[in-house]
MMTF fields as JSON, N, C-alpha, C and O atoms, coordinates in Angstrom:
{
  "mmtfVersion": "1.0.0",
  "mmtfProducer": "UNKNOWN",
  "numBonds": 323,
  "numAtoms": 324,
  "numGroups": 81,
  "numChains": 1,
  "numModels": 1,
  "chainsPerModel": [1],
  "groupsPerChain": [81],
  "chainIdList": ["A"],
  "bondAtomList": [4, 2, 8, 6, 12, 10, 16, 14, 20, 18, 24, 22, 28, 26, 32, 30, 36, 34, 40, 38, 44, 42, 48, 46, 52, 50, 56, 54, 60, 58, 64, 62, 68, 66, 72, 70, 76, 74, 80, 78, 84, 82, 88, 86, 92, 90, 96, 94, 100, 98, 104, 102, 108, 106, 112, 110, 116, 114, 120, 118, 124, 122, 128, 126, 132, 130, 136, 134, 140, 138, 144, 142, 148, 146, 152, 150, 156, 154, 160, 158, 164, 162, 168, 166, 172, 170, 176, 174, 180, 178, 184, 182, 188, 186, 192, 190, 196, 194, 200, 198, 204, 202, 208, 206, 212, 210, 216, 214, 220, 218, 224, 222, 228, 226, 232, 230, 236, 234, 240, 238, 244, 242, 248, 246, 252, 250, 256, 254, 260, 258, 264, 262, 268, 266, 272, 270, 276, 274, 280, 278, 284, 282, 288, 286, 292, 290, 296, 294, 300, 298, 304, 302, 308, 306, 312, 310, 316, 314, 320, 318],
  "bondOrderList": [1, 1, 1, 1, 1, 1, 1, 1, 1, 1, 1, 1, 1, 1, 1, 1, 1, 1, 1, 1, 1, 1, 1, 1, 1, 1, 1, 1, 1, 1, 1, 1, 1, 1, 1, 1, 1, 1, 1, 1, 1, 1, 1, 1, 1, 1, 1, 1, 1, 1, 1, 1, 1, 1, 1, 1, 1, 1, 1, 1, 1, 1, 1, 1, 1, 1, 1, 1, 1, 1, 1, 1, 1, 1, 1, 1, 1, 1, 1, 1],
  "groupList": [{"groupName": "MET", "atomNameList": ["N", "CA", "C", "O"], "elementList": ["N", "C", "C", "O"], "formalChargeList": [0, 0, 0, 0], "bondAtomList": [1, 0, 2, 1, 3, 2], "bondOrderList": [1, 1, 2], "singleLetterCode": "M", "chemCompType": "L-PEPTIDE LINKING"}, {"groupName": "THR", "atomNameList": ["N", "CA", "C", "O"], "elementList": ["N", "C", "C", "O"], "formalChargeList": [0, 0, 0, 0], "bondAtomList": [1, 0, 2, 1, 3, 2], "bondOrderList": [1, 1, 2], "singleLetterCode": "T", "chemCompType": "L-PEPTIDE LINKING"}, {"groupName": "GLN", "atomNameList": ["N", "CA", "C", "O"], "elementList": ["N", "C", "C", "O"], "formalChargeList": [0, 0, 0, 0], "bondAtomList": [1, 0, 2, 1, 3, 2], "bondOrderList": [1, 1, 2], "singleLetterCode": "Q", "chemCompType": "L-PEPTIDE LINKING"}, {"groupName": "ALA", "atomNameList": ["N", "CA", "C", "O"], "elementList": ["N", "C", "C", "O"], "formalChargeList": [0, 0, 0, 0], "bondAtomList": [1, 0, 2, 1, 3, 2], "bondOrderList": [1, 1, 2], "singleLetterCode": "A", "chemCompType": "L-PEPTIDE LINKING"}, {"groupName": "ARG", "atomNameList": ["N", "CA", "C", "O"], "elementList": ["N", "C", "C", "O"], "formalChargeList": [0, 0, 0, 0], "bondAtomList": [1, 0, 2, 1, 3, 2], "bondOrderList": [1, 1, 2], "singleLetterCode": "R", "chemCompType": "L-PEPTIDE LINKING"}, {"groupName": "ILE", "atomNameList": ["N", "CA", "C", "O"], "elementList": ["N", "C", "C", "O"], "formalChargeList": [0, 0, 0, 0], "bondAtomList": [1, 0, 2, 1, 3, 2], "bondOrderList": [1, 1, 2], "singleLetterCode": "I", "chemCompType": "L-PEPTIDE LINKING"}, {"groupName": "TYR", "atomNameList": ["N", "CA", "C", "O"], "elementList": ["N", "C", "C", "O"], "formalChargeList": [0, 0, 0, 0], "bondAtomList": [1, 0, 2, 1, 3, 2], "bondOrderList": [1, 1, 2], "singleLetterCode": "Y", "chemCompType": "L-PEPTIDE LINKING"}, {"groupName": "LYS", "atomNameList": ["N", "CA", "C", "O"], "elementList": ["N", "C", "C", "O"], "formalChargeList": [0, 0, 0, 0], "bondAtomList": [1, 0, 2, 1, 3, 2], "bondOrderList": [1, 1, 2], "singleLetterCode": "K", "chemCompType": "L-PEPTIDE LINKING"}, {"groupName": "HIS", "atomNameList": ["N", "CA", "C", "O"], "elementList": ["N", "C", "C", "O"], "formalChargeList": [0, 0, 0, 0], "bondAtomList": [1, 0, 2, 1, 3, 2], "bondOrderList": [1, 1, 2], "singleLetterCode": "H", "chemCompType": "L-PEPTIDE LINKING"}, {"groupName": "LEU", "atomNameList": ["N", "CA", "C", "O"], "elementList": ["N", "C", "C", "O"], "formalChargeList": [0, 0, 0, 0], "bondAtomList": [1, 0, 2, 1, 3, 2], "bondOrderList": [1, 1, 2], "singleLetterCode": "L", "chemCompType": "L-PEPTIDE LINKING"}, {"groupName": "GLU", "atomNameList": ["N", "CA", "C", "O"], "elementList": ["N", "C", "C", "O"], "formalChargeList": [0, 0, 0, 0], "bondAtomList": [1, 0, 2, 1, 3, 2], "bondOrderList": [1, 1, 2], "singleLetterCode": "E", "chemCompType": "L-PEPTIDE LINKING"}, {"groupName": "GLY", "atomNameList": ["N", "CA", "C", "O"], "elementList": ["N", "C", "C", "O"], "formalChargeList": [0, 0, 0, 0], "bondAtomList": [1, 0, 2, 1, 3, 2], "bondOrderList": [1, 1, 2], "singleLetterCode": "G", "chemCompType": "PEPTIDE LINKING"}, {"groupName": "ASN", "atomNameList": ["N", "CA", "C", "O"], "elementList": ["N", "C", "C", "O"], "formalChargeList": [0, 0, 0, 0], "bondAtomList": [1, 0, 2, 1, 3, 2], "bondOrderList": [1, 1, 2], "singleLetterCode": "N", "chemCompType": "L-PEPTIDE LINKING"}, {"groupName": "PRO", "atomNameList": ["N", "CA", "C", "O"], "elementList": ["N", "C", "C", "O"], "formalChargeList": [0, 0, 0, 0], "bondAtomList": [1, 0, 2, 1, 3, 2], "bondOrderList": [1, 1, 2], "singleLetterCode": "P", "chemCompType": "L-PEPTIDE LINKING"}, {"groupName": "ASP", "atomNameList": ["N", "CA", "C", "O"], "elementList": ["N", "C", "C", "O"], "formalChargeList": [0, 0, 0, 0], "bondAtomList": [1, 0, 2, 1, 3, 2], "bondOrderList": [1, 1, 2], "singleLetterCode": "D", "chemCompType": "L-PEPTIDE LINKING"}, {"groupName": "PHE", "atomNameList": ["N", "CA", "C", "O"], "elementList": ["N", "C", "C", "O"], "formalChargeList": [0, 0, 0, 0], "bondAtomList": [1, 0, 2, 1, 3, 2], "bondOrderList": [1, 1, 2], "singleLetterCode": "F", "chemCompType": "L-PEPTIDE LINKING"}, {"groupName": "CYS", "atomNameList": ["N", "CA", "C", "O"], "elementList": ["N", "C", "C", "O"], "formalChargeList": [0, 0, 0, 0], "bondAtomList": [1, 0, 2, 1, 3, 2], "bondOrderList": [1, 1, 2], "singleLetterCode": "C", "chemCompType": "L-PEPTIDE LINKING"}, {"groupName": "VAL", "atomNameList": ["N", "CA", "C", "O"], "elementList": ["N", "C", "C", "O"], "formalChargeList": [0, 0, 0, 0], "bondAtomList": [1, 0, 2, 1, 3, 2], "bondOrderList": [1, 1, 2], "singleLetterCode": "V", "chemCompType": "L-PEPTIDE LINKING"}, {"groupName": "TRP", "atomNameList": ["N", "CA", "C", "O"], "elementList": ["N", "C", "C", "O"], "formalChargeList": [0, 0, 0, 0], "bondAtomList": [1, 0, 2, 1, 3, 2], "bondOrderList": [1, 1, 2], "singleLetterCode": "W", "chemCompType": "L-PEPTIDE LINKING"}, {"groupName": "SER", "atomNameList": ["N", "CA", "C", "O"], "elementList": ["N", "C", "C", "O"], "formalChargeList": [0, 0, 0, 0], "bondAtomList": [1, 0, 2, 1, 3, 2], "bondOrderList": [1, 1, 2], "singleLetterCode": "S", "chemCompType": "L-PEPTIDE LINKING"}],
  "groupTypeList": [0, 1, 1, 2, 3, 4, 4, 5, 6, 7, 8, 9, 7, 10, 7, 11, 3, 5, 1, 12, 3, 2, 3, 12, 12, 9, 6, 11, 5, 4, 8, 9, 13, 3, 5, 5, 4, 14, 5, 7, 7, 8, 15, 16, 17, 10, 5, 15, 14, 18, 18, 2, 19, 11, 4, 12, 4, 6, 11, 10, 12, 16, 4, 18, 7, 17, 6, 19, 9, 8, 7, 2, 14, 12, 13, 11, 10, 1, 11, 11, 7],
  "groupIdList": [1, 2, 3, 4, 5, 6, 7, 8, 9, 10, 11, 12, 13, 14, 15, 16, 17, 18, 19, 20, 21, 22, 23, 24, 25, 26, 27, 28, 29, 30, 31, 32, 33, 34, 35, 36, 37, 38, 39, 40, 41, 42, 43, 44, 45, 46, 47, 48, 49, 50, 51, 52, 53, 54, 55, 56, 57, 58, 59, 60, 61, 62, 63, 64, 65, 66, 67, 68, 69, 70, 71, 72, 73, 74, 75, 76, 77, 78, 79, 80, 81],
  "secStructList": [7, 7, 2, 2, 2, 2, 2, 2, 2, 2, 2, 2, 2, 2, 6, 1, 3, 3, 7, 2, 2, 2, 2, 2, 2, 2, 2, 7, 7, 1, 7, 2, 2, 2, 2, 2, 2, 2, 2, 2, 2, 2, 2, 7, 7, 7, 7, 3, 3, 3, 3, 3, 3, 3, 3, 3, 6, 6, 6, 3, 3, 3, 3, 3, 3, 3, 3, 3, 1, 1, 7, 7, 1, 1, 7, 7, 1, 1, 7, 7, 7],
  "xCoordList": [-25.615, -24.148, -23.399, -23.684, -22.24, -21.429, -20.564, -20.287, -20.16, -18.994, -17.755, -17.072, -17.573, -16.409, -16.318, -15.259, -17.569, -17.764, -17.478, -16.917, -17.896, -18.08, -16.138, -15.545, -15.702, -14.368, -13.702, -12.935, -13.735, -13.048, -13.449, -12.498, -14.578, -14.845, -14.5, -14.435, -14.295, -13.718, -12.33, -11.78, -11.567, -10.215, -9.923, -8.852, -10.77, -10.501, -10.6, -9.974, -11.448, -11.912, -10.795, -10.31, -10.34, -9.183, -7.633, -6.684, -7.446, -5.971, -5.949, -4.96, -7.026, -6.796, -7.116, -7.829, -6.542, -6.168, -5.785, -4.929, -6.324, -5.976, -5.972, -6.718, -4.906, -4.778, -5.454, -5.84, -5.506, -6.132, -5.223, -5.768, -4.004, -3.096, -3.386, -3.743, -3.293, -3.506, -4.905, -5.16, -5.952, -7.31, -7.134, -7.832, -6.389, -6.3, -5.513, -5.935, -4.363, -3.458, -4.104, -3.788, -5.082, -5.476, -6.775, -7.231, -7.798, -9.027, -9.523, -10.535, -8.757, -8.897, -9.797, -10.335, -9.79, -10.969, -10.072, -8.889, -10.431, -9.952, -10.295, -9.63, -11.346, -11.764, -12.014, -13.17, -11.018, -11.439, -12.576, -13.621, -12.281, -13.276, -14.828, -15.657, -15.075, -16.412, -16.796, -17.844, -15.889, -16.422, -16.275, -16.783, -15.578, -15.459, -16.784, -17.263, -17.451, -18.437, -19.726, -20.841, -19.56, -20.682, -20.661, -21.736, -19.522, -19.288, -19.846, -20.439, -19.483, -20.318, -21.691, -22.246, -22.319, -23.801, -24.241, -25.089, -23.784, -24.568, -24.348, -25.384, -23.163, -22.785, -22.672, -22.402, -22.935, -23.278, -21.971, -22.052, -20.95, -19.698, -18.746, -18.682, -18.107, -17.018, -15.827, -15.394, -15.585, -14.025, -13.074, -13.339, -12.1, -10.859, -10.248, -10.239, -9.585, -8.772, -7.613, -7.904, -6.548, -5.329, -3.968, -3.687, -3.386, -2.452, -1.238, -0.849, -0.747, 0.745, 1.762, 1.291, 2.859, 3.893, 4.868, 5.065, 5.484, 6.634, 7.061, 6.6, 7.976, 8.293, 7.818, 7.431, 7.765, 7.321, 8.429, 9.58, 8.148, 9.18, 10.176, 11.207, 10.196, 11.241, 11.987, 13.002, 11.568, 12.336, 11.629, 12.301, 10.355, 9.616, 8.983, 8.675, 8.763, 7.865, 6.462, 6.244, 5.554, 4.253, 3.376, 3.957, 2.262, 1.251, -0.136, -0.713, -0.391, -1.669, -2.381, -1.847, -3.699, -4.552, -4.689, -4.679, -4.783, -5.124, -6.572, -7.168, -7.181, -8.231, -8.333, -8.013, -8.902, -9.232, -10.479, -11.117, -10.869, -11.84, -11.345, -12.12, -10.254, -9.51, -8.838, -8.02, -8.91, -8.371, -6.831, -6.455, -6.056, -4.588, -4.006, -4.478, -3.324, -2.556, -1.854, -2.119, -0.863, -0.356, -0.361, 0.591, -1.523, -2.118, -1.473, -2.004, -0.137, 0.556, 0.294, 0.081, 0.232, 0.283, -1.078, -1.173, -2.125, -3.372, -4.246, -5.345, -3.986, -4.711, -5.839, -6.121, -6.469, -7.495, -8.826, -8.99, -9.743, -11.085, -11.932, -13.104],
  "yCoordList": [314.29, 314.268, 315.152, 316.345, 314.492, 315.266, 316.028, 315.898, 316.982, 317.806, 317.187, 317.6, 316.306, 315.54, 314.828, 314.626, 314.404, 313.881, 314.9, 314.671, 315.936, 317.166, 317.676, 317.982, 317.598, 318.164, 317.018, 317.501, 315.577, 315.099, 314.772, 314.48, 314.753, 315.065, 316.29, 316.251, 317.387, 318.688, 318.261, 318.63, 317.689, 317.438, 316.327, 316.342, 315.443, 314.358, 314.972, 314.646, 315.942, 316.951, 317.934, 318.15, 318.583, 319.4, 318.607, 319.09, 317.721, 317.281, 316.088, 315.837, 315.279, 314.005, 312.76, 311.82, 312.864, 311.454, 311.522, 312.339, 310.755, 311.097, 309.722, 308.817, 309.617, 308.361, 308.791, 309.927, 307.621, 307.63, 308.582, 309.462, 308.485, 309.36, 310.688, 311.525, 311.034, 312.661, 312.948, 314.149, 312.086, 312.537, 312.804, 313.729, 312.239, 312.284, 313.914, 314.871, 313.774, 315.068, 316.398, 317.517, 316.093, 317.652, 317.722, 318.847, 316.676, 316.964, 316.584, 317.028, 315.759, 315.077, 313.563, 312.876, 313.326, 312.295, 310.749, 310.695, 309.975, 308.751, 307.436, 306.414, 307.518, 306.448, 306.699, 306.765, 306.835, 307.343, 306.211, 306.653, 304.957, 304.108, 304.441, 304.446, 304.646, 305.016, 306.551, 306.728, 307.438, 308.759, 308.456, 309.257, 307.286, 307.285, 306.465, 306.752, 305.555, 304.866, 305.976, 305.706, 306.985, 307.834, 308.777, 309.202, 309.045, 309.744, 309.031, 309.552, 307.957, 307.097, 306.991, 307.064, 306.786, 306.787, 308.034, 308.047, 309.255, 310.413, 310.865, 311.166, 311.01, 311.635, 310.838, 311.312, 309.391, 308.359, 308.304, 307.984, 308.592, 308.463, 307.072, 306.514, 306.7, 305.545, 306.557, 307.66, 305.775, 305.823, 304.634, 303.463, 304.999, 304.013, 303.992, 304.99, 302.741, 302.654, 301.56, 300.454, 301.812, 300.637, 300.922, 302.024, 299.914, 299.81, 300.347, 300.278, 300.981, 301.942, 301.039, 300.587, 300.842, 300.206, 301.374, 302.314, 301.149, 301.961, 301.736, 300.783, 302.644, 302.175, 302.962, 304.09, 302.557, 303.525, 304.117, 303.756, 305.057, 305.952, 304.911, 305.471, 303.388, 302.534, 302.007, 301.432, 302.102, 301.591, 300.221, 299.247, 300.111, 298.576, 298.804, 299.927, 297.568, 297.652, 297.892, 297.557, 298.542, 298.891, 299.024, 298.94, 299.191, 299.632, 300.231, 299.995, 301.319, 302.064, 302.009, 301.739, 302.158, 302.488, 303.904, 304.902, 303.991, 305.307, 305.675, 304.634, 306.512, 306.482, 308.18, 309.309, 307.682, 308.681, 308.896, 307.856, 309.756, 309.806, 309.53, 309.733, 309.147, 308.733, 307.617, 307.378, 306.758, 305.296, 305.649, 306.588, 304.695, 305.013, 304.009, 302.911, 304.426, 303.785, 302.315, 301.15, 302.875, 301.638, 301.456, 301.804, 300.863, 301.019, 300.563, 300.672, 299.954, 299.097, 297.85, 297.144, 297.297, 295.684, 295.264, 294.822, 295.471, 294.638, 295.415, 294.909, 296.586, 297.012, 297.909, 297.841, 298.792, 299.47, 298.871, 297.748, 299.519, 299.037, 299.672, 299.328],
  "zCoordList": [57.716, 57.567, 58.363, 58.467, 59.054, 60.25, 59.363, 58.171, 60.392, 60.219, 59.722, 58.784, 60.344, 59.904, 58.686, 58.092, 58.273, 56.842, 55.758, 54.686, 56.15, 55.165, 54.952, 53.917, 56.152, 56.108, 55.304, 54.47, 55.268, 54.894, 53.49, 52.764, 52.963, 51.641, 50.688, 49.46, 51.517, 51.015, 51.094, 50.056, 51.805, 51.616, 50.582, 49.976, 50.381, 48.986, 47.801, 46.792, 47.9, 46.413, 46.256, 45.145, 47.426, 46.874, 47.121, 46.504, 47.779, 48.042, 47.232, 46.543, 47.259, 46.203, 47.151, 46.799, 48.314, 49.139, 50.533, 50.873, 51.372, 52.765, 53.355, 52.984, 54.483, 55.354, 56.846, 57.12, 57.741, 58.916, 59.72, 60.386, 59.71, 60.525, 60.015, 60.843, 58.766, 58.529, 58.732, 58.82, 58.838, 59.318, 60.728, 61.143, 61.57, 62.947, 63.212, 63.863, 62.507, 62.579, 62.116, 62.52, 61.181, 60.709, 60.991, 60.788, 61.516, 61.849, 63.148, 63.689, 63.581, 65.135, 64.794, 65.662, 63.581, 63.272, 63.863, 63.525, 64.412, 64.94, 64.278, 64.446, 63.533, 62.764, 61.294, 60.878, 60.526, 59.321, 58.514, 58.035, 58.45, 57.848, 58.15, 57.24, 59.14, 59.35, 58.575, 57.955, 58.724, 58.01, 56.517, 55.733, 56.001, 54.656, 54.349, 53.252, 55.037, 54.587, 54.928, 54.481, 55.579, 55.745, 54.297, 53.875, 53.643, 52.771, 51.237, 50.293, 51.411, 50.486, 50.276, 49.179, 51.551, 51.629, 51.217, 50.324, 51.747, 51.639, 50.306, 49.712, 49.6, 48.549, 47.307, 46.203, 47.613, 46.465, 45.521, 44.336, 46.055, 45.496, 45.798, 46.893, 44.706, 44.84, 45.434, 45.1, 46.295, 47.157, 46.816, 47.088, 46.28, 46.051, 47.19, 47.911, 47.56, 48.609, 48.443, 47.987, 48.743, 48.635, 49.731, 50.201, 49.936, 50.94, 50.169, 49.003, 51.447, 51.049, 52.039, 53.083, 51.766, 52.577, 52.824, 52.055, 54.098, 54.491, 55.961, 56.59, 56.539, 57.749, 58.705, 58.398, 59.908, 61.038, 61.734, 61.487, 62.643, 63.477, 64.035, 64.407, 64.235, 64.703, 63.899, 64.291, 62.221, 61.225, 61.07, 60.732, 61.293, 61.22, 59.945, 59.544, 59.214, 58.019, 58.799, 59.963, 57.92, 58.245, 57.173, 56.091, 57.11, 55.965, 56.717, 57.778, 55.346, 55.769, 55.017, 53.941, 54.943, 53.972, 53.291, 54.012, 52.281, 51.413, 51.017, 50.743, 50.913, 50.518, 49.615, 49.987, 48.377, 47.482, 46.558, 46.394, 46.056, 45.161, 43.511, 42.576, 43.366, 42.304, 42.108, 42.996, 41.144, 41.322, 40.949, 40.247, 41.57, 41.548, 40.204, 39.91, 39.782, 38.592, 39.187, 38.891, 40.136, 40.666, 42.128, 42.827, 42.631, 43.89, 45.037, 46.142, 44.84, 45.7, 45.996, 45.01, 47.092, 47.439, 46.767, 45.623, 47.655, 47.023, 46.205, 45.975, 45.693, 44.419, 45.104, 46.301, 44.144, 44.478, 44.469, 43.993, 44.942, 44.867, 43.774, 43.623]
}
């Protein structure tokens, strides 16, 4: 288990959810899906994900994936897993 995976797992337990941008800004992690895969495998936990929509810094529509240990009641566009 990598230090990055431990950090993200701790974040999920304490804060609830994380996005790729947050993982990059807070922990310097550039590819969160790989870390999520490692956490699922090592800790045998289910991690839910869903798309969240918003606007980028240029005012353009965009979306990003949110990862959480808890299922979201209203998961947004495509639903949680």
